N, C-alpha and C positions, 0 to 999 in steps of 0.2 A: 663827036656824037656820043661816044662812050662817057665822056666827062659830063655831058649834059644829062644823060640818063641817070648817072650816079647822083648828080646834084638834085634832080627832080625826085628821085626815090628818097634821098636823105631829107629833103624839105617835107615831103609827105609824111615820112615816119615821125619827124619832129612835131608836125602839126596834129597828127592823130594820136600821139602818145598821151597817156593820161598825165595830167598836171600833178606834180608832186608838191605838196605844200609843206613847208617847214616853218610855218608861222607859229609863234607862241601865243596861246590864248590865255585869257584870265577869267576867273569866276570869283565874284565877291559875294559874301553872305555871312549869316550867323553860323558859327561853328556849333554844330548840333551834337557831334560825337567825334571821338578820336581814340587812337590806340594808346596804351600805356607809354610806349616809346615813340619813335618816329615812323617806323615801318608798320604798315597795316592800313585799314580802311578809315578814312576821314570823311565825315559828312558835313558839307558846307553849303548852306542855302538850299537844302534839299537834294543836292547831287553828291554821289559817292565818288571818292577818289582813292586810288591805291598808291600810297607812298612807299618808297623803298629806302634802304639805307643811304642811297645816293641823293635823295630829296633833301634840299636845304631848308632849314627853318630860320626865320628872321622875326625876332620879337621887337620890331622897330617901334610899335605903338603899345608896348606893354606885353605881358605874357600871352601866349597863344592858348586860350582856355575856352572850354565849353561855355557858350553864351556870349562870347566876345565876337567881334567882327574879324573876319579873315579873308585873305585873298589867296587863291590857288593859281599858280602859273603852271601851265602844262603844254606839252607838245604831243599831239596824238593821245596815246594812253600813258605817256610818261609824265609824272608829276615832277617838276623841276624845283619849285619853291612853294612853301606855305608860309605866309606872313601875317602878322597881326596888322589890323587896319583901324583907322579912326572910326568910332561908332557911327558918326553921321554919314559915312560913306556906304554903310550897309543898307541894302534895300529893305524896306519895311513890308 
């Protein structure tokens, strides 16, 4: 009986606990502004992202420059990657 009670409580706690999402999201848009270096505020497609020294930059489709197309990969508030992207993949 004790085992059943523990099992029921455990299952209820698992089902009622908030779901923790560790999904990596992406945002693609025109790079509107960026800091001098890597760390700081980047504005991509109207959204602000705070990059840190741990954020990785990838210039796969050319330099990451204002006016170009960029993709930001982030998890929660953590910016993981900022990459150049093909111009045709940027929303107009």
